[in-house]
PATI-387658 format. One record per residue (C-alpha): residue number from 1; x, y, z. Coordinates in Angstrom, 2 decimals, decimal comma. Layout:
<sites>
 seq      xx      yy      zz
 NUM       X       Y       Z
...
</sites>
This chain:
<sites>
 seq      xx      yy      zz
   1  236,33   87,77   15,14
   2  235,86   85,14   17,87
   3  235,62   87,84   20,52
   4  232,84   89,55   18,57
   5  230,95   86,27   18,28
   6  231,43   85,74   21,99
   7  230,18   89,25   22,70
   8  227,02   88,37   20,77
   9  226,64   85,26   22,93
  10  227,10   87,36   26,07
  11  224,65   89,91   24,70
  12  222,06   87,19   24,09
  13  222,61   85,69   27,54
  14  222,30   89,07   29,22
  15  219,27   90,05   27,10
  16  217,14   87,01   27,94
  17  218,26   87,30   31,57
  18  216,94   90,86   31,61
  19  213,70   89,69   29,99
  20  213,30   87,20   32,82
  21  214,04   89,93   35,36
  22  211,32   92,12   33,86
  23  208,73   89,33   33,89
  24  209,59   88,49   37,52
  25  209,38   92,17   38,52
  26  205,70   92,05   37,50
  27  204,98   88,40   38,34
  28  206,06   88,45   41,99
  29  204,01   91,49   43,14
  30  201,08   90,41   40,93
  31  201,02   87,02   42,65
  32  201,18   88,79   46,00
  33  198,32   91,21   45,21
  34  195,95   89,08   43,14
  35  196,54   85,60   44,60
  36  197,46   86,30   48,21
  37  195,70   89,66   48,75
  38  198,86   91,41   49,96
  39  198,76   94,96   51,30
  40  200,82   97,80   49,83
  41  203,30   97,45   52,70
  42  203,69   93,73   51,96
  43  204,24   94,48   48,26
  44  206,90   97,00   49,24
  45  208,54   94,41   51,50
  46  208,50   91,87   48,64
  47  210,14   94,34   46,26
  48  212,68   95,11   48,98
  49  213,45   91,41   49,52
  50  214,60   91,07   45,93
  51  217,01   93,99   46,18
  52  218,28   93,73   49,78
  53  221,19   91,61   48,55
  54  223,27   94,60   47,42
  55  223,60   96,23   50,84
  56  224,21   92,81   52,41
  57  226,52   91,14   49,87
  58  227,47   93,67   47,20
  59  230,90   94,68   48,51
  60  231,90   91,10   49,23
  61  230,74   90,01   45,77
  62  232,87   92,68   44,11
  63  236,01   91,64   45,98
  64  235,36   87,98   45,16
  65  234,88   88,74   41,46
  66  238,30   90,43   41,34
  67  239,78   87,07   42,39
  68  237,95   84,61   40,09
  69  236,97   84,12   36,47
  70  233,58   85,68   35,74
  71  232,08   83,21   33,23
  72  231,54   80,38   35,79
  73  229,81   82,91   38,03
  74  227,41   83,82   35,21
  75  226,58   80,14   34,69
  76  226,01   79,46   38,39
  77  223,77   82,52   38,79
  78  221,52   81,34   35,98
  79  221,32   77,83   37,43
  80  220,13   79,22   40,79
  81  217,45   81,37   39,16
  82  216,20   78,41   37,10
  83  215,80   76,40   40,30
  84  213,99   79,23   42,14
  85  211,42   79,87   39,44
  86  210,97   76,14   38,93
  87  209,95   75,89   42,59
  88  207,61   78,88   42,25
  89  206,00   77,36   39,16
  90  205,32   74,11   40,99
  91  204,00   75,84   44,12
  92  201,73   78,14   42,09
  93  200,29   75,18   40,18
  94  199,60   73,27   43,41
  95  198,24   76,25   45,35
  96  201,14   76,31   47,80
  97  202,15   79,95   47,37
  98  202,60   82,04   50,50
  99  204,13   85,39   51,33
 100  207,07   83,82   53,26
 101  207,86   81,66   50,21
 102  207,74   84,70   47,92
 103  209,99   86,68   50,28
 104  212,54   83,87   50,54
 105  212,79   83,05   46,84
 106  212,77   86,73   45,83
 107  215,81   87,22   48,09
 108  217,60   84,16   46,65
 109  216,91   85,31   43,09
 110  218,26   88,71   44,15
 111  221,54   87,13   45,27
 112  221,94   85,32   41,94
 113  221,06   88,45   39,99
 114  223,60   90,47   42,01
 115  226,43   88,13   41,01
 116  225,21   87,90   37,40
 117  225,04   91,68   36,93
 118  228,45   92,35   38,46
 119  230,05   89,46   36,60
 120  228,89   90,48   33,12
 121  229,87   94,13   33,66
 122  233,39   93,14   34,73
 123  233,60   90,37   32,11
 124  232,79   92,63   29,14
 125  236,18   94,49   29,08
 126  237,90   91,13   28,54
 127  235,99   90,74   25,27
 128  235,89   94,34   23,99
 129  238,40   97,19   24,13
 130  238,63  100,85   23,07
 131  235,64  102,35   21,30
 132  234,08   98,89   20,97
 133  233,56   98,85   24,75
 134  231,36  101,96   24,67
 135  229,38  100,60   21,71
 136  229,06   97,27   23,52
 137  227,55   98,98   26,56
 138  225,06  100,82   24,36
 139  224,05   97,51   22,76
 140  223,64   95,93   26,18
 141  221,50   98,86   27,24
 142  219,48   98,37   24,04
 143  218,76   94,81   25,15
 144  217,74   96,21   28,55
 145  215,26   98,52   26,86
 146  213,94   95,75   24,62
 147  213,44   93,61   27,73
 148  211,49   96,45   29,31
 149  209,51   96,74   26,08
 150  208,58   93,06   25,82
 151  208,85   91,84   29,41
 152  205,92   93,65   31,07
 153  203,59   93,05   28,10
 154  204,49   89,37   27,85
 155  204,40   88,97   31,61
 156  201,10   90,81   31,99
 157  199,36   88,79   29,27
 158  200,77   85,50   30,60
 159  199,59   86,38   34,10
 160  196,14   87,41   32,90
 161  195,45   84,44   30,62
 162  197,75   81,74   32,00
 163  197,99   82,59   35,67
 164  200,99   83,03   37,91
 165  202,22   79,44   37,36
 166  202,68   80,14   33,64
 167  204,38   83,46   34,39
 168  206,87   81,81   36,74
 169  207,44   79,01   34,22
 170  208,38   81,50   31,51
 171  210,77   83,10   34,02
 172  212,54   79,77   34,44
 173  212,78   79,25   30,66
 174  214,30   82,71   30,15
 175  217,18   81,82   32,46
 176  217,62   78,47   30,67
 177  218,11   80,47   27,45
 178  220,56   82,81   29,21
 179  222,52   79,80   30,45
 180  222,76   78,49   26,87
 181  224,04   81,85   25,61
 182  226,81   82,10   28,22
 183  227,77   78,46   27,59
 184  228,39   79,28   23,91
 185  231,26   81,69   24,71
 186  234,57   80,21   23,51
 187  237,24   82,87   24,14
 188  239,45   81,71   27,04
 189  238,92   84,03   29,97
 190  242,21   85,39   31,35
 191  243,10   84,85   34,96
 192  242,35   87,75   37,31
 193  245,00   90,49   37,28
 194  247,87   89,33   39,46
 195  248,24   91,64   42,45
 196  249,40   91,11   46,00
 197  246,31   89,77   47,74
 198  245,32   91,27   51,05
 199  242,59   90,13   53,45
 200  239,15   90,47   51,89
 201  238,16   93,24   54,27
 202  241,11   95,42   53,24
 203  240,35   94,90   49,56
 204  236,75   95,97   50,15
 205  237,94   99,11   51,96
 206  240,34   99,86   49,08
 207  237,45   99,69   46,60
 208  235,31  101,96   48,78
 209  238,14  104,45   49,11
 210  238,80  104,58   45,38
 211  235,15  105,36   44,63
 212  234,71  107,87   47,44
 213  237,87  109,86   46,69
 214  237,29  109,98   42,95
 215  235,91  113,35   41,71
 216  233,72  111,66   39,07
 217  232,82  108,27   40,52
 218  231,57  109,69   43,83
 219  228,95  112,13   42,47
 220  227,76  109,50   39,99
 221  227,27  107,03   42,83
 222  225,45  109,43   45,15
 223  223,26  110,64   42,29
 224  222,26  107,08   41,41
 225  221,48  106,35   45,07
 226  219,05  109,28   45,29
 227  217,49  108,39   41,94
 228  216,94  104,76   42,96
 229  215,51  105,73   46,34
 230  212,85  107,95   44,81
 231  212,05  105,92   41,69
 232  211,61  102,62   43,55
 233  209,29  104,25   46,05
 234  207,48  105,62   43,00
 235  207,24  102,14   41,43
 236  205,71  100,55   44,55
 237  203,07  103,28   44,81
 238  202,42  103,07   41,06
 239  201,79   99,29   41,06
 240  199,23   99,56   43,85
 241  197,63  102,65   42,24
 242  197,21  100,93   38,87
 243  195,61   97,81   40,32
 244  193,51   99,33   43,07
 245  193,14  103,02   42,22
 246  192,46  102,59   38,49
 247  191,21   98,97   38,69
 248  193,37   97,82   35,77
 249  193,91   94,16   34,87
 250  197,34   92,47   34,87
 251  197,36   92,57   31,06
 252  196,59   96,29   31,02
 253  199,31   97,02   33,57
 254  201,79   95,04   31,47
 255  200,87   97,00   28,35
 256  201,11  100,27   30,25
 257  204,67   99,47   31,33
 258  205,41   98,63   27,70
 259  204,65  102,24   26,80
 260  207,43  103,27   29,16
 261  209,70  100,71   27,53
 262  209,13  102,33   24,12
 263  210,50  105,53   25,64
 264  213,51  103,63   26,94
 265  214,15  102,21   23,48
 266  214,15  105,71   22,01
 267  216,52  106,78   24,79
 268  218,99  104,06   23,79
 269  218,81  105,12   20,15
 270  219,52  108,74   21,12
 271  222,43  108,02   23,50
 272  225,24  108,29   20,95
 273  223,73  111,42   19,38
 274  223,30  113,11   22,78
 275  226,88  112,36   23,80
 276  228,22  113,77   20,53
 277  226,06  116,91   20,60
 278  225,99  117,74   24,30
 279  228,98  115,94   25,78
 280  229,03  113,56   28,72
 281  228,25  116,07   31,50
 282  225,24  117,76   29,91
 283  223,80  114,45   28,76
 284  223,92  113,14   32,33
 285  222,21  116,31   33,56
 286  219,31  115,64   31,19
 287  218,83  112,18   32,67
 288  217,62  113,85   35,87
 289  214,29  114,28   34,08
 290  213,55  110,62   34,87
 291  212,37  111,59   38,32
 292  211,60  115,28   37,84
 293  208,77  114,77   35,33
 294  206,73  112,81   37,89
 295  206,34  116,02   39,88
 296  203,61  116,78   37,33
 297  201,51  113,75   38,34
 298  199,12  115,74   40,62
 299  197,75  117,30   37,42
 300  196,09  113,94   36,77
 301  193,58  114,87   39,49
 302  192,04  117,20   36,91
 303  191,01  114,16   34,83
 304  192,42  111,55   32,47
 305  194,58  109,81   35,07
 306  195,52  106,90   32,79
 307  196,58  109,27   30,00
 308  198,73  111,28   32,42
 309  200,41  108,16   33,80
 310  201,13  106,85   30,30
 311  202,63  110,19   29,22
 312  204,78  110,60   32,32
 313  205,98  107,01   32,13
 314  207,00  107,51   28,50
 315  208,98  110,72   29,15
 316  210,53  109,39   32,37
 317  211,65  106,15   30,71
 318  213,65  107,96   28,02
 319  216,49  108,74   30,38
 320  217,40  105,59   32,35
 321  219,12  103,81   29,42
 322  221,07  106,97   28,56
 323  222,27  107,11   32,17
 324  223,14  103,41   32,37
 325  225,12  103,19   29,12
 326  227,08  106,36   29,90
 327  227,82  105,69   33,57
 328  228,84  102,04   33,13
 329  231,25  103,05   30,37
 330  232,65  105,85   32,54
 331  233,32  103,42   35,39
 332  235,03  100,95   33,05
 333  237,23  103,71   31,61
 334  238,15  105,28   34,95
 335  238,90  102,10   36,91
 336  242,15  100,05   36,82
 337  241,49   96,42   35,81
 338  242,62   95,07   39,19
 339  239,89   97,13   40,91
 340  237,08   96,78   38,37
 341  235,02   94,23   40,30
 342  235,29   96,15   43,56
 343  234,52   99,55   42,00
 344  231,49   98,21   40,13
 345  230,31   96,47   43,30
 346  230,96   99,48   45,53
 347  229,11  101,88   43,24
 348  226,21   99,49   42,72
 349  226,04   98,55   46,40
 350  225,76  102,18   47,46
 351  223,27  103,22   44,80
 352  221,25   99,99   44,82
 353  221,10   99,80   48,60
 354  218,52  102,54   48,40
 355  216,24  100,35   46,24
 356  214,82   98,20   49,09
 357  214,55  101,30   51,27
 358  212,66  103,09   48,51
 359  210,45  100,07   47,77
 360  209,46   99,66   51,43
 361  209,10  103,42   51,94
 362  206,81  103,58   48,92
 363  204,52  100,98   50,46
 364  204,34  102,94   53,72
 365  203,62  106,19   51,86
 366  200,93  104,52   49,74
 367  199,19  103,25   52,87
 368  199,56  106,63   54,61
 369  198,07  108,85   51,88
 370  194,51  108,51   50,70
 371  195,43  110,17   47,38
 372  198,12  108,08   45,61
 373  199,18  110,79   43,15
 374  200,38  112,90   46,08
 375  202,45  109,94   47,26
 376  203,85  109,56   43,73
 377  204,88  113,23   43,65
 378  206,62  112,98   47,05
 379  208,60  109,94   45,92
 380  209,59  111,66   42,69
 381  210,82  114,77   44,49
 382  213,44  112,57   46,17
 383  214,53  111,20   42,78
 384  214,88  114,74   41,42
 385  217,49  115,50   44,11
 386  219,96  113,46   42,03
 387  220,49  116,58   39,92
 388  222,39  118,25   42,78
 389  225,26  115,78   42,32
 390  225,36  115,99   38,52
 391  226,04  119,74   38,69
 392  229,45  119,16   40,30
 393  232,76  119,70   38,48
 394  234,58  118,09   36,71
 395  231,56  115,97   35,78
 396  229,36  118,87   34,64
 397  231,98  120,15   32,20
 398  233,07  116,77   30,82
 399  232,78  116,57   27,03
 400  234,45  113,31   26,00
 401  234,84  109,90   27,56
 402  238,29  109,69   29,21
 403  241,03  107,34   27,98
 404  240,61  103,95   29,65
 405  242,88  103,27   32,65
 406  244,59   99,86   32,50
</sites>
């Protein structure tokens, strides 16, 4: 019973953390575009600054997390993010914002978010086991979708009517709430699995080798890398297109992203049904539609661009939560406990390392093409390449989740 209550505390802490992440995802580029007049390339560089931490620190973070308790890491990560957005709130209120400041604090927030994300994913199996673990991941993905539903709308309205200082202030408060949720957990966290410790570099190599040799973990990781490369290039182009191509306000952009979040919420609700009806492999194949549907965006040149963007965002957003809930559970089931931090970090480092590349590439493409919908289609074609990895066996033929490895 206590573990279930603690899972609810972790769920709350992770949910409000995700809400803060969603608000900051809109607040930082909005401040850059509307307050500082940043170019598309600068917006891409800002998005890249927040995600560059995975290629730089991801593997090290995973090895460290296999050696320490995860709850203190969650608390420290929230404290750092509170401090960063507190500084941004003060600077925005006093008119001291600058692009170097945004770059620096976006990178620091990215480091804290890296450790938070890896820590909660490796912490969860110490609270839930068996079928409860899969259901727990679905519930966490539900909170992710709810954050996407409320975050952009709340963030957009706050930015439009309160300004960037208010938006950054709400960011800080969201991480205060997350800190309170993690603090409420009472179940004693076990010590890390006792294994013969080797130098950190060897442990990192062991985690890389386990992922790369595994017939399921490797295609999942490569597929996610291609998806993130294309979809983050897409997102950079889309932000600039909405503000400058369609001349939308911050509030309108926030509401538009909320439409996509409604699709994500429906995707979460359908995850269990899809896994039961289609099996793991076929369900993952369907998630490739996240990027593939954006290949239709040039049709918006015929008229009704806003309607087309809303429709494509809705359909595309259905599939990310299905992917996340299924893949995270697969990793947790297929990975021995002593390697869980390193495997999660290795997979996420490889697939998230393409996020800053995609974000920066999207800015370059947006500046290079006079017609942004063509740039959107090019970015999405890269994301659609993720399907080539999902067609591999034994993943394609997998029906049930495997028995968890201890």
